[in-house]
Every structure is written in structure tokens, then in C-alpha cells.
DOSEMAR-864439 format. One record per residue (C-alpha): y, z, x. Coordinates in Angstrom, 2 decimals. Example, Ala and Ser with C-alpha at 12.3 -4.5 7.8 and 13.67 -1.06 7.14 Angstrom:
<fikols>
<fikol><y>-4.50</y><z>7.80</z><x>12.30</x></fikol>
<fikol><y>-1.06</y><z>7.14</z><x>13.67</x></fikol>
</fikols>
This chain:
<fikols>
<fikol><y>-28.77</y><z>-2.16</z><x>13.30</x></fikol>
<fikol><y>-30.54</y><z>0.99</z><x>14.27</x></fikol>
<fikol><y>-27.42</y><z>3.13</z><x>13.02</x></fikol>
<fikol><y>-27.41</y><z>1.09</z><x>9.72</x></fikol>
<fikol><y>-31.08</y><z>1.55</z><x>9.19</x></fikol>
<fikol><y>-31.13</y><z>5.27</z><x>9.97</x></fikol>
<fikol><y>-28.04</y><z>5.97</z><x>7.78</x></fikol>
<fikol><y>-29.63</y><z>4.07</z><x>4.87</x></fikol>
<fikol><y>-33.01</y><z>5.72</z><x>5.29</x></fikol>
<fikol><y>-31.85</y><z>9.14</z><x>5.79</x></fikol>
<fikol><y>-28.55</y><z>9.23</z><x>4.06</x></fikol>
<fikol><y>-27.76</y><z>10.92</z><x>0.90</x></fikol>
<fikol><y>-24.45</y><z>9.42</z><x>-0.20</x></fikol>
<fikol><y>-24.83</y><z>11.12</z><x>-3.65</x></fikol>
<fikol><y>-23.83</y><z>14.37</z><x>-1.99</x></fikol>
<fikol><y>-20.53</y><z>13.01</z><x>-0.94</x></fikol>
<fikol><y>-19.71</y><z>10.80</z><x>-3.95</x></fikol>
<fikol><y>-20.81</y><z>13.09</z><x>-6.65</x></fikol>
<fikol><y>-20.25</y><z>16.39</z><x>-4.88</x></fikol>
<fikol><y>-22.60</y><z>19.29</z><x>-4.35</x></fikol>
<fikol><y>-22.48</y><z>23.08</z><x>-4.83</x></fikol>
<fikol><y>-23.09</y><z>25.88</z><x>-2.30</x></fikol>
<fikol><y>-26.77</y><z>25.97</z><x>-3.20</x></fikol>
<fikol><y>-27.78</y><z>22.31</z><x>-2.34</x></fikol>
<fikol><y>-27.49</y><z>21.09</z><x>-5.86</x></fikol>
<fikol><y>-25.77</y><z>17.49</z><x>-6.29</x></fikol>
<fikol><y>-23.51</y><z>17.50</z><x>-9.27</x></fikol>
<fikol><y>-24.33</y><z>15.17</z><x>-12.18</x></fikol>
<fikol><y>-28.02</y><z>14.81</z><x>-10.95</x></fikol>
<fikol><y>-31.33</y><z>16.42</z><x>-11.46</x></fikol>
<fikol><y>-32.29</y><z>18.11</z><x>-8.07</x></fikol>
<fikol><y>-35.29</y><z>19.24</z><x>-6.40</x></fikol>
<fikol><y>-35.54</y><z>22.85</z><x>-5.05</x></fikol>
<fikol><y>-34.44</y><z>23.55</z><x>-1.39</x></fikol>
<fikol><y>-36.45</y><z>25.88</z><x>0.58</x></fikol>
<fikol><y>-34.73</y><z>29.26</z><x>1.01</x></fikol>
<fikol><y>-32.07</y><z>28.64</z><x>-1.73</x></fikol>
<fikol><y>-33.00</y><z>30.47</z><x>-4.79</x></fikol>
<fikol><y>-30.28</y><z>28.68</z><x>-7.05</x></fikol>
<fikol><y>-31.29</y><z>25.18</z><x>-5.95</x></fikol>
<fikol><y>-33.33</y><z>22.71</z><x>-7.84</x></fikol>
<fikol><y>-31.33</y><z>22.74</z><x>-11.00</x></fikol>
<fikol><y>-30.61</y><z>20.13</z><x>-13.75</x></fikol>
<fikol><y>-26.91</y><z>19.31</z><x>-13.19</x></fikol>
<fikol><y>-26.94</y><z>16.13</z><x>-15.28</x></fikol>
<fikol><y>-24.32</y><z>17.59</z><x>-17.50</x></fikol>
<fikol><y>-22.43</y><z>19.35</z><x>-14.92</x></fikol>
<fikol><y>-20.67</y><z>16.54</z><x>-13.08</x></fikol>
<fikol><y>-17.43</y><z>18.37</z><x>-11.79</x></fikol>
<fikol><y>-17.01</y><z>20.23</z><x>-8.49</x></fikol>
<fikol><y>-15.31</y><z>23.53</z><x>-8.84</x></fikol>
<fikol><y>-14.03</y><z>25.55</z><x>-5.89</x></fikol>
<fikol><y>-14.05</y><z>29.32</z><x>-6.94</x></fikol>
<fikol><y>-11.30</y><z>30.16</z><x>-4.33</x></fikol>
<fikol><y>-9.24</y><z>26.89</z><x>-4.42</x></fikol>
<fikol><y>-5.97</y><z>28.74</z><x>-3.86</x></fikol>
<fikol><y>-7.00</y><z>30.40</z><x>-0.59</x></fikol>
<fikol><y>-9.11</y><z>27.84</z><x>1.12</x></fikol>
<fikol><y>-10.21</y><z>28.58</z><x>4.68</x></fikol>
<fikol><y>-12.62</y><z>27.06</z><x>7.22</x></fikol>
<fikol><y>-14.85</y><z>29.14</z><x>9.12</x></fikol>
<fikol><y>-17.59</y><z>27.55</z><x>11.45</x></fikol>
<fikol><y>-16.48</y><z>24.06</z><x>10.07</x></fikol>
<fikol><y>-17.25</y><z>25.22</z><x>6.39</x></fikol>
<fikol><y>-15.15</y><z>26.17</z><x>3.51</x></fikol>
<fikol><y>-15.06</y><z>29.85</z><x>2.81</x></fikol>
<fikol><y>-15.18</y><z>29.23</z><x>-1.06</x></fikol>
<fikol><y>-18.32</y><z>29.19</z><x>-3.06</x></fikol>
<fikol><y>-18.62</y><z>25.81</z><x>-4.85</x></fikol>
<fikol><y>-20.24</y><z>25.19</z><x>-8.20</x></fikol>
<fikol><y>-21.10</y><z>22.40</z><x>-10.54</x></fikol>
<fikol><y>-19.36</y><z>22.65</z><x>-13.90</x></fikol>
<fikol><y>-19.10</y><z>20.48</z><x>-17.00</x></fikol>
<fikol><y>-15.36</y><z>20.78</z><x>-17.21</x></fikol>
<fikol><y>-12.45</y><z>21.76</z><x>-15.16</x></fikol>
<fikol><y>-10.18</y><z>24.65</z><x>-16.47</x></fikol>
<fikol><y>-6.90</y><z>22.81</z><x>-17.58</x></fikol>
<fikol><y>-5.14</y><z>25.99</z><x>-18.19</x></fikol>
<fikol><y>-4.67</y><z>29.20</z><x>-16.14</x></fikol>
<fikol><y>-7.16</y><z>31.90</z><x>-16.55</x></fikol>
<fikol><y>-5.87</y><z>35.21</z><x>-15.63</x></fikol>
<fikol><y>-8.57</y><z>37.66</z><x>-16.65</x></fikol>
<fikol><y>-12.49</y><z>37.71</z><x>-16.75</x></fikol>
<fikol><y>-12.26</y><z>37.76</z><x>-20.47</x></fikol>
<fikol><y>-10.38</y><z>34.25</z><x>-20.51</x></fikol>
<fikol><y>-13.08</y><z>32.98</z><x>-18.09</x></fikol>
<fikol><y>-15.89</y><z>34.18</z><x>-20.42</x></fikol>
<fikol><y>-13.90</y><z>32.63</z><x>-23.36</x></fikol>
<fikol><y>-13.61</y><z>29.37</z><x>-21.62</x></fikol>
<fikol><y>-17.40</y><z>29.37</z><x>-20.89</x></fikol>
<fikol><y>-18.11</y><z>30.05</z><x>-24.38</x></fikol>
<fikol><y>-15.80</y><z>27.51</z><x>-25.89</x></fikol>
<fikol><y>-16.41</y><z>24.61</z><x>-23.35</x></fikol>
<fikol><y>-20.05</y><z>25.32</z><x>-22.04</x></fikol>
<fikol><y>-18.48</y><z>25.23</z><x>-18.54</x></fikol>
<fikol><y>-19.63</y><z>28.32</z><x>-16.38</x></fikol>
<fikol><y>-17.19</y><z>29.10</z><x>-13.66</x></fikol>
<fikol><y>-19.27</y><z>31.94</z><x>-12.13</x></fikol>
<fikol><y>-22.46</y><z>31.94</z><x>-10.01</x></fikol>
<fikol><y>-25.28</y><z>30.53</z><x>-11.99</x></fikol>
<fikol><y>-27.43</y><z>33.64</z><x>-11.86</x></fikol>
<fikol><y>-24.70</y><z>35.51</z><x>-13.83</x></fikol>
<fikol><y>-24.98</y><z>35.02</z><x>-17.70</x></fikol>
<fikol><y>-21.56</y><z>34.47</z><x>-19.49</x></fikol>
<fikol><y>-22.05</y><z>37.50</z><x>-21.62</x></fikol>
<fikol><y>-22.21</y><z>39.80</z><x>-18.52</x></fikol>
<fikol><y>-18.88</y><z>38.28</z><x>-16.95</x></fikol>
<fikol><y>-16.96</y><z>41.45</z><x>-18.17</x></fikol>
<fikol><y>-19.84</y><z>43.86</z><x>-17.88</x></fikol>
<fikol><y>-21.47</y><z>43.25</z><x>-14.49</x></fikol>
<fikol><y>-20.08</y><z>45.41</z><x>-11.69</x></fikol>
<fikol><y>-20.36</y><z>42.54</z><x>-9.26</x></fikol>
<fikol><y>-18.59</y><z>40.14</z><x>-11.58</x></fikol>
<fikol><y>-15.45</y><z>39.92</z><x>-9.30</x></fikol>
<fikol><y>-17.43</y><z>38.79</z><x>-6.44</x></fikol>
<fikol><y>-19.74</y><z>36.25</z><x>-8.39</x></fikol>
<fikol><y>-16.73</y><z>34.80</z><x>-10.35</x></fikol>
<fikol><y>-13.66</y><z>32.92</z><x>-9.11</x></fikol>
<fikol><y>-10.72</y><z>34.70</z><x>-7.84</x></fikol>
<fikol><y>-8.27</y><z>35.47</z><x>-10.51</x></fikol>
<fikol><y>-6.04</y><z>33.97</z><x>-11.68</x></fikol>
<fikol><y>-7.82</y><z>30.60</z><x>-11.90</x></fikol>
<fikol><y>-5.26</y><z>27.86</z><x>-11.47</x></fikol>
<fikol><y>-5.29</y><z>25.02</z><x>-13.93</x></fikol>
<fikol><y>-6.94</y><z>21.90</z><x>-12.38</x></fikol>
<fikol><y>-7.82</y><z>18.43</z><x>-13.20</x></fikol>
<fikol><y>-10.84</y><z>16.28</z><x>-12.04</x></fikol>
<fikol><y>-10.16</y><z>13.71</z><x>-9.33</x></fikol>
<fikol><y>-11.20</y><z>10.33</z><x>-10.90</x></fikol>
<fikol><y>-13.50</y><z>9.15</z><x>-8.10</x></fikol>
<fikol><y>-15.22</y><z>12.07</z><x>-6.58</x></fikol>
<fikol><y>-15.07</y><z>14.53</z><x>-9.63</x></fikol>
<fikol><y>-13.44</y><z>17.40</z><x>-7.72</x></fikol>
<fikol><y>-11.50</y><z>19.84</z><x>-9.55</x></fikol>
<fikol><y>-8.12</y><z>19.79</z><x>-8.00</x></fikol>
<fikol><y>-5.54</y><z>22.67</z><x>-8.56</x></fikol>
<fikol><y>-2.37</y><z>21.49</z><x>-10.33</x></fikol>
<fikol><y>-0.03</y><z>24.28</z><x>-9.38</x></fikol>
<fikol><y>2.19</y><z>23.17</z><x>-6.28</x></fikol>
<fikol><y>1.34</y><z>25.96</z><x>-4.03</x></fikol>
<fikol><y>-2.36</y><z>25.77</z><x>-4.61</x></fikol>
<fikol><y>-2.39</y><z>22.10</z><x>-4.36</x></fikol>
<fikol><y>-0.61</y><z>21.97</z><x>-1.13</x></fikol>
<fikol><y>-3.00</y><z>24.25</z><x>0.60</x></fikol>
<fikol><y>-6.02</y><z>22.75</z><x>-1.00</x></fikol>
<fikol><y>-5.19</y><z>19.34</z><x>-0.09</x></fikol>
<fikol><y>-4.20</y><z>20.26</z><x>3.60</x></fikol>
<fikol><y>-7.37</y><z>22.19</z><x>4.11</x></fikol>
<fikol><y>-9.63</y><z>19.29</z><x>2.83</x></fikol>
<fikol><y>-7.71</y><z>16.69</z><x>4.72</x></fikol>
<fikol><y>-6.91</y><z>18.31</z><x>7.98</x></fikol>
<fikol><y>-9.33</y><z>21.06</z><x>8.70</x></fikol>
<fikol><y>-12.82</y><z>20.42</z><x>7.56</x></fikol>
<fikol><y>-15.55</y><z>18.72</z><x>9.59</x></fikol>
<fikol><y>-15.56</y><z>15.50</z><x>11.32</x></fikol>
<fikol><y>-16.81</y><z>13.55</z><x>8.39</x></fikol>
<fikol><y>-14.04</y><z>14.38</z><x>6.23</x></fikol>
<fikol><y>-11.59</y><z>13.70</z><x>8.93</x></fikol>
<fikol><y>-13.07</y><z>10.25</z><x>9.62</x></fikol>
<fikol><y>-12.84</y><z>9.52</z><x>5.72</x></fikol>
<fikol><y>-9.29</y><z>10.84</z><x>5.40</x></fikol>
<fikol><y>-8.25</y><z>8.58</z><x>8.38</x></fikol>
<fikol><y>-9.81</y><z>5.54</z><x>6.53</x></fikol>
<fikol><y>-8.39</y><z>6.39</z><x>3.20</x></fikol>
<fikol><y>-4.90</y><z>6.81</z><x>4.71</x></fikol>
<fikol><y>-5.19</y><z>3.57</z><x>6.50</x></fikol>
<fikol><y>-6.63</y><z>1.43</z><x>3.82</x></fikol>
<fikol><y>-3.47</y><z>0.02</z><x>2.89</x></fikol>
<fikol><y>-2.81</y><z>-1.02</z><x>6.51</x></fikol>
<fikol><y>-6.14</y><z>-2.56</z><x>6.73</x></fikol>
<fikol><y>-5.99</y><z>-4.54</z><x>3.55</x></fikol>
<fikol><y>-2.49</y><z>-5.51</z><x>4.40</x></fikol>
<fikol><y>-3.57</y><z>-6.98</z><x>7.67</x></fikol>
<fikol><y>-6.54</y><z>-8.78</z><x>6.16</x></fikol>
<fikol><y>-4.17</y><z>-10.42</z><x>3.62</x></fikol>
<fikol><y>-1.65</y><z>-11.32</z><x>6.44</x></fikol>
<fikol><y>-4.54</y><z>-12.86</z><x>8.30</x></fikol>
<fikol><y>-5.50</y><z>-15.02</z><x>5.09</x></fikol>
<fikol><y>-1.81</y><z>-16.08</z><x>4.64</x></fikol>
<fikol><y>-1.25</y><z>-16.90</z><x>8.34</x></fikol>
<fikol><y>-4.76</y><z>-18.93</z><x>8.36</x></fikol>
<fikol><y>-3.50</y><z>-20.79</z><x>5.26</x></fikol>
<fikol><y>0.00</y><z>-21.54</z><x>6.75</x></fikol>
<fikol><y>-1.66</y><z>-23.00</z><x>9.84</x></fikol>
<fikol><y>-3.91</y><z>-25.25</z><x>7.85</x></fikol>
<fikol><y>-0.80</y><z>-26.53</z><x>5.81</x></fikol>
<fikol><y>1.09</y><z>-27.03</z><x>9.01</x></fikol>
<fikol><y>-1.65</y><z>-28.96</z><x>10.59</x></fikol>
<fikol><y>-2.09</y><z>-30.98</z><x>7.39</x></fikol>
<fikol><y>1.62</y><z>-31.87</z><x>6.66</x></fikol>
<fikol><y>4.18</y><z>-30.98</z><x>9.34</x></fikol>
<fikol><y>2.52</y><z>-31.68</z><x>12.65</x></fikol>
<fikol><y>5.61</y><z>-33.17</z><x>14.32</x></fikol>
<fikol><y>7.75</y><z>-30.28</z><x>13.24</x></fikol>
<fikol><y>5.05</y><z>-27.79</z><x>14.58</x></fikol>
<fikol><y>5.26</y><z>-29.15</z><x>17.88</x></fikol>
<fikol><y>9.04</y><z>-28.94</z><x>18.26</x></fikol>
<fikol><y>8.93</y><z>-25.41</z><x>16.80</x></fikol>
<fikol><y>6.37</y><z>-24.32</z><x>19.12</x></fikol>
<fikol><y>8.44</y><z>-25.73</z><x>22.06</x></fikol>
<fikol><y>11.59</y><z>-24.12</z><x>20.82</x></fikol>
<fikol><y>9.83</y><z>-20.67</z><x>20.59</x></fikol>
<fikol><y>8.59</y><z>-20.89</z><x>24.17</x></fikol>
<fikol><y>12.10</y><z>-21.77</z><x>25.54</x></fikol>
<fikol><y>13.76</y><z>-19.14</z><x>23.41</x></fikol>
<fikol><y>11.14</y><z>-16.43</z><x>24.42</x></fikol>
<fikol><y>11.45</y><z>-17.24</z><x>28.12</x></fikol>
<fikol><y>15.29</y><z>-17.12</z><x>28.05</x></fikol>
<fikol><y>15.29</y><z>-13.97</z><x>26.15</x></fikol>
<fikol><y>13.06</y><z>-12.08</z><x>28.30</x></fikol>
<fikol><y>14.77</y><z>-13.40</z><x>31.53</x></fikol>
<fikol><y>18.18</y><z>-12.40</z><x>29.96</x></fikol>
<fikol><y>17.09</y><z>-8.79</z><x>29.12</x></fikol>
<fikol><y>15.74</y><z>-8.20</z><x>32.30</x></fikol>
<fikol><y>18.77</y><z>-9.22</z><x>34.21</x></fikol>
<fikol><y>21.02</y><z>-7.26</z><x>31.79</x></fikol>
<fikol><y>19.03</y><z>-4.05</z><x>32.47</x></fikol>
<fikol><y>19.32</y><z>-4.59</z><x>36.23</x></fikol>
<fikol><y>23.05</y><z>-5.08</z><x>35.95</x></fikol>
<fikol><y>23.09</y><z>-1.87</z><x>33.89</x></fikol>
<fikol><y>21.17</y><z>-0.13</z><x>36.34</x></fikol>
<fikol><y>23.38</y><z>-1.23</z><x>39.22</x></fikol>
<fikol><y>26.59</y><z>-0.16</z><x>37.54</x></fikol>
<fikol><y>25.21</y><z>3.50</z><x>36.42</x></fikol>
<fikol><y>26.81</y><z>5.82</z><x>38.88</x></fikol>
<fikol><y>24.26</y><z>8.63</z><x>38.00</x></fikol>
<fikol><y>21.55</y><z>6.79</z><x>40.07</x></fikol>
<fikol><y>20.84</y><z>9.23</z><x>42.88</x></fikol>
<fikol><y>17.17</y><z>9.99</z><x>42.87</x></fikol>
<fikol><y>14.77</y><z>7.93</z><x>45.02</x></fikol>
<fikol><y>12.56</y><z>7.19</z><x>41.96</x></fikol>
<fikol><y>15.36</y><z>5.71</z><x>40.04</x></fikol>
<fikol><y>16.25</y><z>3.48</z><x>43.10</x></fikol>
<fikol><y>12.54</y><z>2.30</z><x>43.13</x></fikol>
<fikol><y>12.82</y><z>1.56</z><x>39.44</x></fikol>
<fikol><y>15.75</y><z>-0.57</z><x>40.05</x></fikol>
<fikol><y>14.10</y><z>-2.34</z><x>42.85</x></fikol>
<fikol><y>11.12</y><z>-3.08</z><x>40.70</x></fikol>
<fikol><y>13.37</y><z>-4.17</z><x>37.77</x></fikol>
<fikol><y>14.92</y><z>-6.59</z><x>40.26</x></fikol>
<fikol><y>11.56</y><z>-8.08</z><x>41.01</x></fikol>
<fikol><y>10.38</y><z>-8.50</z><x>37.60</x></fikol>
<fikol><y>13.84</y><z>-10.21</z><x>36.77</x></fikol>
<fikol><y>13.50</y><z>-12.66</z><x>39.67</x></fikol>
<fikol><y>9.90</y><z>-13.32</z><x>38.93</x></fikol>
<fikol><y>10.77</y><z>-13.98</z><x>35.22</x></fikol>
<fikol><y>13.57</y><z>-16.34</z><x>36.35</x></fikol>
<fikol><y>11.22</y><z>-18.38</z><x>38.51</x></fikol>
<fikol><y>8.64</y><z>-18.68</z><x>35.83</x></fikol>
<fikol><y>11.30</y><z>-19.79</z><x>33.35</x></fikol>
<fikol><y>12.65</y><z>-22.42</z><x>35.73</x></fikol>
<fikol><y>9.25</y><z>-23.72</z><x>36.37</x></fikol>
<fikol><y>8.06</y><z>-23.95</z><x>32.71</x></fikol>
<fikol><y>11.43</y><z>-25.43</z><x>31.64</x></fikol>
<fikol><y>11.17</y><z>-28.06</z><x>34.25</x></fikol>
<fikol><y>7.72</y><z>-28.87</z><x>33.19</x></fikol>
<fikol><y>8.88</y><z>-29.19</z><x>29.77</x></fikol>
<fikol><y>11.80</y><z>-31.47</z><x>30.73</x></fikol>
<fikol><y>9.36</y><z>-33.73</z><x>32.84</x></fikol>
<fikol><y>6.76</y><z>-33.99</z><x>30.07</x></fikol>
<fikol><y>9.13</y><z>-34.32</z><x>27.22</x></fikol>
<fikol><y>8.18</y><z>-38.00</z><x>26.75</x></fikol>
<fikol><y>4.59</y><z>-36.91</z><x>26.26</x></fikol>
<fikol><y>5.29</y><z>-34.79</z><x>23.09</x></fikol>
<fikol><y>4.34</y><z>-37.88</z><x>21.08</x></fikol>
<fikol><y>0.95</y><z>-37.66</z><x>22.70</x></fikol>
<fikol><y>0.66</y><z>-33.89</z><x>21.47</x></fikol>
<fikol><y>1.64</y><z>-35.04</z><x>18.00</x></fikol>
<fikol><y>-0.95</y><z>-37.67</z><x>17.94</x></fikol>
<fikol><y>-3.56</y><z>-35.16</z><x>19.06</x></fikol>
<fikol><y>-2.57</y><z>-32.85</z><x>16.06</x></fikol>
<fikol><y>-2.98</y><z>-35.90</z><x>13.75</x></fikol>
<fikol><y>-6.34</y><z>-36.37</z><x>14.97</x></fikol>
<fikol><y>-7.14</y><z>-32.84</z><x>14.09</x></fikol>
<fikol><y>-5.54</y><z>-33.33</z><x>10.64</x></fikol>
<fikol><y>-8.02</y><z>-36.39</z><x>10.12</x></fikol>
<fikol><y>-10.91</y><z>-34.28</z><x>11.22</x></fikol>
<fikol><y>-9.98</y><z>-31.57</z><x>8.78</x></fikol>
<fikol><y>-9.57</y><z>-34.14</z><x>6.05</x></fikol>
<fikol><y>-12.91</y><z>-35.53</z><x>6.63</x></fikol>
<fikol><y>-14.44</y><z>-32.14</z><x>6.58</x></fikol>
<fikol><y>-12.91</y><z>-30.49</z><x>3.44</x></fikol>
<fikol><y>-15.01</y><z>-27.32</z><x>3.84</x></fikol>
<fikol><y>-12.94</y><z>-26.48</z><x>6.85</x></fikol>
<fikol><y>-10.03</y><z>-25.97</z><x>4.31</x></fikol>
<fikol><y>-11.82</y><z>-22.87</z><x>3.03</x></fikol>
<fikol><y>-12.25</y><z>-21.28</z><x>6.42</x></fikol>
<fikol><y>-9.30</y><z>-18.71</z><x>5.90</x></fikol>
<fikol><y>-10.98</y><z>-17.63</z><x>2.62</x></fikol>
<fikol><y>-14.29</y><z>-17.23</z><x>4.36</x></fikol>
<fikol><y>-12.68</y><z>-15.30</z><x>7.34</x></fikol>
<fikol><y>-10.87</y><z>-13.04</z><x>4.66</x></fikol>
<fikol><y>-14.19</y><z>-12.39</z><x>2.76</x></fikol>
<fikol><y>-15.87</y><z>-11.60</z><x>6.10</x></fikol>
<fikol><y>-13.39</y><z>-9.10</z><x>7.03</x></fikol>
<fikol><y>-13.31</y><z>-7.36</z><x>3.66</x></fikol>
<fikol><y>-17.13</y><z>-7.27</z><x>3.79</x></fikol>
<fikol><y>-17.31</y><z>-5.93</z><x>7.26</x></fikol>
<fikol><y>-14.85</y><z>-3.07</z><x>6.40</x></fikol>
<fikol><y>-16.63</y><z>-2.16</z><x>3.20</x></fikol>
<fikol><y>-20.09</y><z>-2.32</z><x>4.88</x></fikol>
<fikol><y>-19.20</y><z>0.11</z><x>7.87</x></fikol>
<fikol><y>-17.40</y><z>2.42</z><x>5.50</x></fikol>
<fikol><y>-20.78</y><z>2.56</z><x>3.35</x></fikol>
<fikol><y>-22.70</y><z>3.14</z><x>6.64</x></fikol>
<fikol><y>-20.41</y><z>5.94</z><x>7.72</x></fikol>
<fikol><y>-20.74</y><z>7.60</z><x>4.26</x></fikol>
<fikol><y>-24.51</y><z>7.38</z><x>4.60</x></fikol>
<fikol><y>-24.46</y><z>8.59</z><x>8.23</x></fikol>
<fikol><y>-22.23</y><z>11.50</z><x>7.19</x></fikol>
<fikol><y>-24.69</y><z>12.73</z><x>4.77</x></fikol>
<fikol><y>-27.89</y><z>12.18</z><x>6.98</x></fikol>
<fikol><y>-29.53</y><z>15.17</z><x>8.18</x></fikol>
<fikol><y>-31.60</y><z>18.05</z><x>7.36</x></fikol>
<fikol><y>-31.40</y><z>21.65</z><x>6.33</x></fikol>
<fikol><y>-31.44</y><z>24.05</z><x>9.54</x></fikol>
<fikol><y>-30.62</y><z>27.42</z><x>7.84</x></fikol>
<fikol><y>-29.27</y><z>29.31</z><x>5.11</x></fikol>
<fikol><y>-25.72</y><z>30.87</z><x>4.65</x></fikol>
<fikol><y>-25.61</y><z>34.17</z><x>2.81</x></fikol>
<fikol><y>-22.79</y><z>34.64</z><x>0.37</x></fikol>
<fikol><y>-23.55</y><z>38.16</z><x>-0.49</x></fikol>
<fikol><y>-25.17</y><z>39.69</z><x>-3.75</x></fikol>
<fikol><y>-28.50</y><z>38.10</z><x>-2.84</x></fikol>
<fikol><y>-27.09</y><z>34.58</z><x>-3.05</x></fikol>
<fikol><y>-26.67</y><z>31.93</z><x>-0.42</x></fikol>
<fikol><y>-26.32</y><z>28.25</z><x>0.39</x></fikol>
<fikol><y>-28.36</y><z>25.76</z><x>2.68</x></fikol>
<fikol><y>-26.90</y><z>24.80</z><x>5.90</x></fikol>
<fikol><y>-27.27</y><z>21.18</z><x>6.98</x></fikol>
<fikol><y>-27.21</y><z>19.53</z><x>10.40</x></fikol>
<fikol><y>-25.98</y><z>16.11</z><x>10.13</x></fikol>
<fikol><y>-26.19</y><z>12.98</z><x>12.52</x></fikol>
<fikol><y>-22.58</y><z>12.30</z><x>12.48</x></fikol>
<fikol><y>-21.75</y><z>15.65</z><x>14.21</x></fikol>
<fikol><y>-23.35</y><z>14.33</z><x>17.33</x></fikol>
<fikol><y>-20.31</y><z>11.88</z><x>17.51</x></fikol>
<fikol><y>-18.10</y><z>14.84</z><x>18.24</x></fikol>
<fikol><y>-19.86</y><z>16.82</z><x>21.19</x></fikol>
<fikol><y>-18.27</y><z>19.63</z><x>23.18</x></fikol>
<fikol><y>-18.06</y><z>23.39</z><x>23.37</x></fikol>
<fikol><y>-16.20</y><z>23.58</z><x>20.03</x></fikol>
<fikol><y>-17.75</y><z>20.72</z><x>18.31</x></fikol>
<fikol><y>-19.55</y><z>21.13</z><x>14.84</x></fikol>
<fikol><y>-22.80</y><z>20.50</z><x>16.47</x></fikol>
<fikol><y>-22.53</y><z>23.02</z><x>19.23</x></fikol>
<fikol><y>-21.38</y><z>25.60</z><x>16.73</x></fikol>
<fikol><y>-24.41</y><z>24.99</z><x>14.53</x></fikol>
<fikol><y>-26.70</y><z>25.23</z><x>17.54</x></fikol>
<fikol><y>-25.31</y><z>28.56</z><x>18.37</x></fikol>
</fikols>
């Protein structure tokens, strides 16, 4: 509850969902000034896309990307090879790909334009539908861009990439649990006698299978002429012990099943009583649906808490980018989850 309350109170999921530039502005939002960041506090309501000025050569330094990030109104869908083309794109589309302090008319005149504008050539890119990131479309840039964002950035992105890559497995297991629960409900309702016999058959088959496999492995060990090491002889003795133990357990359980075979009808009657109880309480039939809904809600809830926790923090400094510009540096609570000499938290404290 404390983690949830803190993440909701101190989190800023808008920075993650909508993206933010190198100066603390959330794209697509009207921002408040950040102390020490001269280009913060701008109105970005029309600039909803996140653009990486060095998208083809992304690197991570001190758990931060080396590229300046801007909020733009449109991603360049065609390659821009010169500053003249960058300027023409800005004039025609109202999307400025250079640092905010540089006016578009100075793109080709300012001597510092090459350090304040994206590295040439600017690859064609398209906006990712959910997070509005400008993703490069050329194969070489895309592969590097994706590998850096997924594998090399800080702990938040690694956790999120793990969640997103495993979402199909999580949803599949939830659906499988729903189908299994519905199947058990139908079995209790209609085929109780068959269920008991299937259960007994599975137990007998499983016991015989395990016992047979262990004895087969022991036989294979004893006829292997390459057994010369003491450790291999010890392994063979352990395998013999497991095989004997499994044989004894199998014999005992099979004897119990044989002795109690006449009481199978009592088990069937017990299942029939359970069936009547379910029939008299029809809401129990919806139990699998409730379980499925709770599992989905639990997963979505903690993903939301993680997103909020990942953006909860405060500004602790200022990254200088050169040319009198910089970007705010944040300390986030989620960094404390990874603690060590090379962890993000220790790097920032240093």
C-alpha cells in the first residue's frame, strides 16, 4: 500500500507515456519551468512526438542516452541529407528538428548549427502509435535504436521491456487458467464418474512411467563401460536408490488402489454432492470468470504502479549539452531497486 500510495502521489506517468525532451518538457503538454533548465517550461501541446537527434548512433553514458531529445510536431518521413533540407522541412511542416533556441532561419547560417541540429543525414522515421517516439525506418538505424532502448538503458526500461516481451505469456497463462477452471466446473457438473476413473488412471500411469524411467536409466548406467570416475559411481548408486524408492512407493500406492477399489463409488457420490452444492449456488459457476478478471486486474494494476514508480523522483542536477544548453537530471525511486557499485543510484550519487 505504501509503494502504491507513493507512486500515485509522486509519479509522473505522463513523462513516460507521452515522452519528454532533454530539457524537462513533457511532449504534448503545457509545462512548468524547471530550475536550472533554461529551455524548460514550454508549451508543447502541438509537439506530441519525441525526436532523437542522434537516432542512428545511440549510446548510453551514465545510464543516459547520449542523444539530445526534442519534442516535435511531426517526424521526418523522408531522409534529410543537408541543413537546407532540415530547414525546408521545418518551414513546410512547422516541425523544428534543431534545439529550440535556434530559429529555423538560422539553421544554415549559425556556426553552431551542426551541434544544435540532428546529425546528418537524418533517417526517415515514423511515430510509434502508443508512446509517440520517432522510430527510424532504415534497417541499420532501427536495429541499433531498438537494441539500445531495450537492452542498454536504465532499470525502468529494462523492467518495462521484460513486461512487454512477456505480456503474451502472461495473458496466455490467464486464459489457460480460465479454460482449465471452466473445464473442471463442467467435469464436476456432468462427468463425475469418468473424472474419478481418469484421475486413477493418470496416477497409475504416472507411477509406472517414473519407475520405469529410473530403472531404465540405472540399466543404461550399469552397461556403460565409460564409468570410471568415483563421482559417476556415486551417481549410479543414488540412481539405484531412487529407483528402489520409487518402486516401493508405486507398489504401496497400487496396493492401496486395489484394496480400496470398491470404495470408488463413495468418491463418485462425494463428487455428486459437490455437484448439487454448485447447482444450489449458481454464482459458483462464475468463479473462473472472477478469477480471470482478478488476475488481469492485478497484472494491469502493478504495471501501472511500476510506471508511476519509475517516474517518481526529483531533479538533482543538470546535464550540460554544450553551447550553453543542458537538461535536468532526475533521481528516481525505482533506481533504489537496483543497488550496487555500478547501479544507477550509485552512479548518480557519485
